[in-house]
VEXNU-19259 format. One record per residue (C-alpha): residue number from 1; x, y, z. Coordinates in steps of 0.5 Angstrom, whole numbers. Example, Ala and Ser with C-alpha at 12.3 -4.5 7.8 and 13.67 -1.06 7.14 Angstrom:
<pts>
    nr      c1      c2      c3
     1      25      -9      16
     2      27      -2      14
</pts>
This chain:
<pts>
    nr      c1      c2      c3
     1      53     -41      -9
     2      48     -35     -11
     3      40     -37     -10
     4      36     -39     -16
     5      31     -33     -16
     6      23     -36     -16
     7      19     -30     -22
     8      13     -31     -23
     9      12     -31     -30
    10       5     -27     -34
    11       3     -33     -39
    12       0     -27     -45
    13       6     -24     -46
    14      12     -29     -44
    15      14     -24     -39
    16      17     -24     -32
    17      13     -20     -26
    18      16     -20     -21
    19      21     -25     -16
    20      16     -27     -11
    21      23     -33      -8
    22      29     -36      -9
    23      29     -44     -10
    24      30     -47      -3
    25      37     -51      -2
    26      37     -57       1
    27      39     -55       8
    28      32     -51       7
    29      29     -57       5
    30      31     -60      11
    31      29     -55      17
    32      23     -54      14
    33      21     -61      14
    34      24     -61      21
    35      20     -56      23
    36      13     -60      20
    37      14     -66      23
    38      16     -62      30
    39       9     -60      30
    40       6     -66      29
    41       3     -67      36
    42      -1     -60      35
    43      -6     -63      30
    44      -7     -69      35
    45     -14     -66      38
    46     -20     -66      33
    47     -23     -60      34
    48     -17     -56      34
    49     -17     -59      27
    50     -24     -57      24
    51     -23     -50      26
    52     -16     -49      23
    53     -20     -52      17
    54     -26     -48      17
    55     -22     -42      19
    56     -17     -43      13
    57     -23     -42       9
    58     -25     -37      13
    59     -20     -33      11
    60     -19     -35       4
    61     -25     -32       3
    62     -24     -26       5
    63     -18     -25       1
    64     -21     -28      -5
    65     -20     -22      -9
    66     -13     -21      -7
    67     -12     -29      -9
    68     -16     -29     -15
    69     -13     -23     -18
    70      -6     -26     -17
    71      -8     -33     -20
    72     -11     -30     -26
    73      -3     -26     -27
    74       0     -32     -27
    75      -5     -38     -31
    76      -9     -33     -35
    77     -14     -38     -33
    78     -19     -30     -32
    79     -23     -28     -26
    80     -30     -33     -27
    81     -26     -39     -27
    82     -22     -38     -21
    83     -28     -35     -17
    84     -31     -42     -18
    85     -25     -45     -16
    86     -24     -41     -10
    87     -31     -43      -7
    88     -29     -50      -9
    89     -23     -50      -6
    90     -27     -46       1
    91     -31     -52       1
    92     -27     -56       1
    93     -23     -55       7
    94     -30     -54      10
    95     -33     -61       8
    96     -26     -64      11
    97     -29     -60      17
    98     -34     -64      18
    99     -30     -71      17
   100     -27     -69      22
   101     -33     -68      26
   102     -37     -74      24
   103     -30     -78      26
   104     -32     -84      22
   105     -26     -84      18
   106     -22     -86      25
   107     -25     -93      22
   108     -26     -96      30
   109     -27    -103      31
   110     -28    -105      39
   111     -28    -113      38
   112     -29    -116      46
   113     -25    -122      48
   114     -28    -129      46
   115     -27    -135      48
   116     -32    -139      44
   117     -29    -137      38
   118     -25    -142      34
   119     -19    -141      35
   120     -20    -135      42
   121     -21    -128      41
   122     -17    -123      45
   123     -20    -116      46
   124     -18    -112      39
   125     -18    -105      39
   126     -17    -102      32
   127     -18     -94      29
   128     -13     -90      25
   129      -8     -85      26
   130      -4     -80      22
   131       2     -82      18
   132       6     -76      19
   133       9     -70      15
   134       6     -70       8
   135      10     -67       2
   136       5     -64      -3
   137       5     -62     -10
   138       2     -57     -13
   139      -2     -57     -20
   140       0     -52     -25
   141      -8     -52     -28
   142     -11     -52     -21
   143      -8     -45     -17
   144     -12     -47     -12
   145     -16     -53     -11
   146     -10     -58     -12
   147      -5     -53     -10
   148      -3     -50      -3
   149     -10     -49       0
   150     -12     -55      -5
   151     -16     -62      -3
   152      -8     -65      -1
   153      -7     -60       4
   154     -14     -61       7
   155     -15     -67       7
   156      -7     -69      10
   157      -8     -63      16
   158     -15     -66      17
   159     -12     -73      18
   160      -8     -70      23
   161      -2     -69      19
   162       3     -63      18
   163       4     -61      10
   164      11     -58       7
   165       8     -56       0
   166      13     -55      -6
   167      10     -50     -10
   168       8     -50     -17
   169      13     -46     -21
   170       7     -43     -25
   171       4     -39     -20
   172       9     -38     -13
   173       7     -32     -13
   174       0     -34     -12
   175       2     -40      -8
   176       6     -36      -3
   177      -1     -32      -2
   178      -4     -38       0
   179       2     -40       5
   180       1     -34       9
   181      -6     -35       9
   182      -6     -42      12
   183       0     -41      16
   184      -5     -34      19
   185     -11     -39      20
   186      -7     -44      24
   187      -5     -38      29
   188     -11     -36      30
   189     -14     -43      33
   190      -7     -43      37
   191      -3     -48      33
   192       4     -47      31
   193       4     -45      23
   194       9     -49      21
   195       3     -54      20
   196       4     -51      14
   197      11     -49      10
   198      12     -48       3
   199      18     -49      -1
   200      20     -48      -8
   201      25     -50     -14
   202      25     -57     -18
   203      31     -59     -13
   204      27     -58      -7
   205      22     -63     -10
   206      27     -69     -10
   207      29     -67      -4
   208      23     -66      -2
   209      21     -74      -3
   210      27     -77       0
   211      27     -73       6
   212      27     -79      12
   213      22     -76      16
   214      17     -74      10
   215      12     -81      11
   216       7     -79       5
   217       7     -75      -2
   218       1     -72      -6
   219       3     -71     -13
   220      -2     -67     -19
   221       2     -67     -26
   222       6     -70     -31
   223       7     -77     -32
   224      14     -75     -34
   225      14     -72     -27
   226      11     -75     -22
   227      14     -82     -25
   228      21     -80     -23
   229      18     -78     -16
   230      13     -85     -15
   231      20     -89     -17
   232      25     -84     -12
   233      19     -86      -6
   234      19     -93      -7
   235      27     -93      -8
   236      28     -90      -1
   237      30     -94       4
   238      23     -94       7
   239      20     -92       1
   240      12     -88       3
   241       6     -87       0
   242       6     -84      -6
   243      -1     -82      -9
   244       0     -79     -15
   245      -5     -76     -22
   246      -1     -76     -27
   247      -5     -76     -35
   248     -12     -78     -37
   249     -14     -80     -44
   250     -21     -79     -42
   251     -24     -84     -47
   252     -32     -83     -49
   253     -36     -88     -53
   254     -42     -86     -56
   255     -47     -91     -59
   256     -50     -91     -66
   257     -56     -91     -63
   258     -55     -84     -59
   259     -51     -81     -65
   260     -58     -82     -70
   261     -62     -79     -63
   262     -58     -73     -61
   263     -51     -72     -65
   264     -52     -65     -65
   265     -52     -64     -58
   266     -47     -70     -56
   267     -43     -66     -61
   268     -43     -59     -58
   269     -43     -62     -51
   270     -37     -65     -54
   271     -34     -58     -57
   272     -36     -54     -49
   273     -33     -60     -45
   274     -25     -61     -49
   275     -25     -53     -50
   276     -27     -52     -43
   277     -20     -48     -39
   278     -16     -48     -46
   279     -17     -56     -46
   280     -13     -55     -38
   281     -18     -60     -35
   282     -14     -67     -32
   283     -21     -70     -35
   284     -21     -67     -41
   285     -24     -71     -46
   286     -18     -73     -50
   287     -21     -79     -55
   288     -28     -81     -57
   289     -31     -87     -60
   290     -36     -84     -65
   291     -40     -89     -71
   292     -39     -88     -79
   293     -46     -86     -82
   294     -50     -81     -82
   295     -51     -80     -75
   296     -44     -80     -73
   297     -43     -74     -78
   298     -48     -69     -76
   299     -45     -69     -69
   300     -38     -68     -73
   301     -41     -63     -76
   302     -43     -59     -70
   303     -38     -61     -66
   304     -35     -57     -72
   305     -38     -51     -71
   306     -37     -50     -64
   307     -30     -52     -64
   308     -30     -46     -70
   309     -34     -41     -66
   310     -28     -42     -59
   311     -23     -36     -59
   312     -16     -38     -58
   313     -14     -38     -51
   314      -7     -38     -47
   315      -4     -44     -44
   316      -1     -44     -37
   317       5     -42     -40
   318       9     -42     -45
   319      12     -49     -45
   320       6     -52     -44
   321       4     -48     -51
   322      11     -51     -54
   323       9     -58     -52
   324       2     -57     -54
   325       4     -53     -61
   326       9     -61     -61
   327       4     -66     -60
   328      -2     -64     -64
   329       3     -63     -71
   330       6     -70     -69
   331      -1     -73     -69
   332      -4     -68     -76
   333       2     -71     -80
   334       0     -78     -79
   335      -2     -83     -85
   336     -10     -82     -85
   337     -12     -77     -80
   338     -15     -71     -82
   339     -17     -64     -78
   340     -23     -62     -79
   341     -21     -55     -75
   342     -14     -55     -75
   343     -11     -54     -67
   344      -4     -51     -67
   345      -2     -43     -65
   346      -7     -38     -65
   347      -2     -33     -64
   348       4     -30     -61
   349       2     -33     -54
   350      -5     -37     -55
   351      -7     -43     -57
   352     -12     -44     -62
   353     -17     -50     -61
   354     -18     -56     -65
   355     -21     -64     -66
   356     -17     -69     -70
   357     -21     -76     -74
   358     -18     -81     -76
   359     -22     -89     -78
   360     -22     -93     -72
   361     -19    -100     -75
   362     -12     -96     -75
   363     -12     -96     -67
   364     -13    -104     -66
   365      -6    -106     -67
   366       0    -103     -64
   367       3     -97     -70
   368       5     -91     -71
   369      -2     -88     -70
   370      -1     -90     -62
   371       1     -82     -61
   372      -6     -82     -62
   373      -7     -86     -55
   374      -4     -81     -51
   375      -6     -75     -48
   376      -5     -68     -51
   377      -5     -63     -46
   378     -10     -57     -49
   379     -16     -56     -54
   380     -16     -63     -57
   381     -19     -68     -58
   382     -18     -75     -62
   383     -25     -78     -66
   384     -24     -85     -68
   385     -30     -87     -73
   386     -32     -93     -72
   387     -35     -99     -77
   388     -38    -104     -72
   389     -39    -105     -63
   390     -32    -111     -65
   391     -28    -104     -67
   392     -30    -101     -60
   393     -27    -107     -56
   394     -21    -107     -60
   395     -20    -100     -59
   396     -22    -100     -51
   397     -17    -106     -50
   398     -11    -101     -52
   399     -12     -96     -48
   400      -8     -94     -42
   401     -12     -93     -35
   402     -15     -87     -34
   403     -19     -82     -29
   404     -27     -82     -33
   405     -30     -86     -37
   406     -36     -83     -42
   407     -42     -87     -45
   408     -47     -83     -49
   409     -53     -88     -51
   410     -60     -87     -54
   411     -66     -86     -49
   412     -69     -93     -50
   413     -62     -96     -50
   414     -61     -99     -42
   415     -59    -105     -43
   416     -56    -111     -48
   417     -50    -108     -53
   418     -50    -102     -48
   419     -49    -105     -41
   420     -43    -109     -45
   421     -40    -102     -47
   422     -41    -100     -40
   423     -37    -106     -36
   424     -32    -105     -42
   425     -31     -98     -40
   426     -31     -99     -32
   427     -24    -103     -32
   428     -22     -97     -35
   429     -22     -92     -30
   430     -24     -89     -23
   431     -31     -85     -25
   432     -35     -88     -30
   433     -40     -83     -34
   434     -47     -84     -37
   435     -50     -78     -41
   436     -45     -73     -39
   437     -38     -70     -40
   438     -33     -71     -34
   439     -29     -64     -34
   440     -33     -61     -27
   441     -31     -66     -21
   442     -36     -65     -16
   443     -33     -65      -9
   444     -37     -70      -5
   445     -37     -77      -1
   446     -39     -82      -7
   447     -34     -78     -11
   448     -27     -82     -14
   449     -21     -77     -17
   450     -17     -83     -19
   451     -16     -89     -23
   452     -12     -94     -26
   453      -5     -93     -28
   454      -2     -88     -31
   455      -8     -84     -29
   456      -6     -85     -22
   457      -1     -89     -17
   458      -5     -92     -12
   459     -12     -94     -12
   460     -15     -88      -8
   461     -19     -82      -9
   462     -16     -74      -9
   463     -23     -71      -9
   464     -28     -73      -3
   465     -28     -74       3
   466     -25     -81       3
   467     -19     -76       0
   468     -17     -77       7
   469     -15     -85       7
   470      -9     -83       5
   471      -6     -79      10
   472      -7     -85      15
   473      -6     -92      18
   474      -9     -98      22
   475      -7     -99      29
   476     -10    -105      33
   477      -9    -106      40
   478     -10    -112      44
   479     -11    -114      51
   480     -10    -107      53
   481     -12    -104      60
   482     -18     -98      59
   483     -13     -93      62
   484      -7     -93      57
   485     -12     -94      51
   486     -13     -88      47
   487     -20     -85      49
   488     -22     -86      42
   489     -22     -94      44
   490     -24     -94      51
   491     -31     -97      52
   492     -34     -91      55
   493     -34     -87      48
   494     -31     -80      52
   495     -32     -78      44
   496     -38     -80      42
   497     -35     -83      35
   498     -38     -88      30
   499     -35     -95      31
   500     -36    -102      31
   501     -37    -106      37
   502     -36    -114      36
   503     -39    -113      29
   504     -45    -109      30
   505     -45    -100      30
   506     -45     -98      36
</pts>
């Protein structure tokens, strides 16, 4: 059977650009995984891993012009956006090098034998070790930061896990280029190139998650695709962790006092956030509760003006464009739904931003309007006008899990009802914002990019230093002679690692 070609496609025209590769067969996936598994021990040295990550950041930055050109040709995200994403991607690699250098991620605990305890304590020494080969599924909307050289790959390599990346079909040429840079960085730091390998194709992605030597997986994409892979990971004879980011509505609540105080500012801010990147950010605010009355009216007027001034944009591929058009058509046809700015086709290959409004009371119980409580990927948001705080609460109880939830309050509104609203939003999301917008995810130690299902399939974050924890497992050694212990757990602490001894930092 002939190999299936993998084409790079221009989303601005829908035309093929070049054949980049061919889809991997099951045998080729098997070879890629086995090659990665065979070199896993080469990542054992922390100093080498940190050097590898820094070298990858350096080479990626040096090749920045070519990387951005390739990514823009395949995603239409634009040089300005991609320049920022490249800088973020390099920063992530360097940040994980620092995590490796510090060593706190190993979470070392040493408890010496203590016969006075009830029951007595034996000598116990605990730290974390890498899981093994990690499968990474690249995202469509972030061809760098959440794809081949992105956070899943960087954190897995930092943990000491080799990576097999399944390229996203929307940017195969960019994926090949970035994979070659990572493999070159490995060679430059004395590591085998197969610590990072790349495969293409839908069937290859399924074969990858089912491979017996794959120990964990990271995914960013749709609910449908992510859930299918999640189920496959769980159905294996030996199930594996599947850390998937699937979809998010990212609700926003604007209090009556906030709308009265700065409705115009909130309206223009909402427009900028929901249309950023043609509405293709995973943290796009897709559902907003706004009060009825004059303050809410001023907010909608500002939103209308700002969205109307937004130029039509190109989505990542024509399949997504078709899904966006179908989604907004379905939603605008619902009774009681209005479109102050109608979202839809902006041209043969573009989409026009818009937003819908609906009375919040229509969403307080199950019914035909439930589609408004589901993510619609692209430049559209739903504004639900509420008449009381009871309506806010009723709607919030019906929302699915999210990456983010946002509350806009007035200057003097902290405490009281605002605290109650914040408490109602907190169970819905992994990151809760006050008086801000969720688009833009800082790569910081305190960041959490995850949330209740379907936002993610686990409680972990995919952004920030603690993302490394996904690819590690703890192991304890009991009454083990010093000479047999890993260096990290020996009393002399030859590696100078942070740890707790008998419950006390040492």
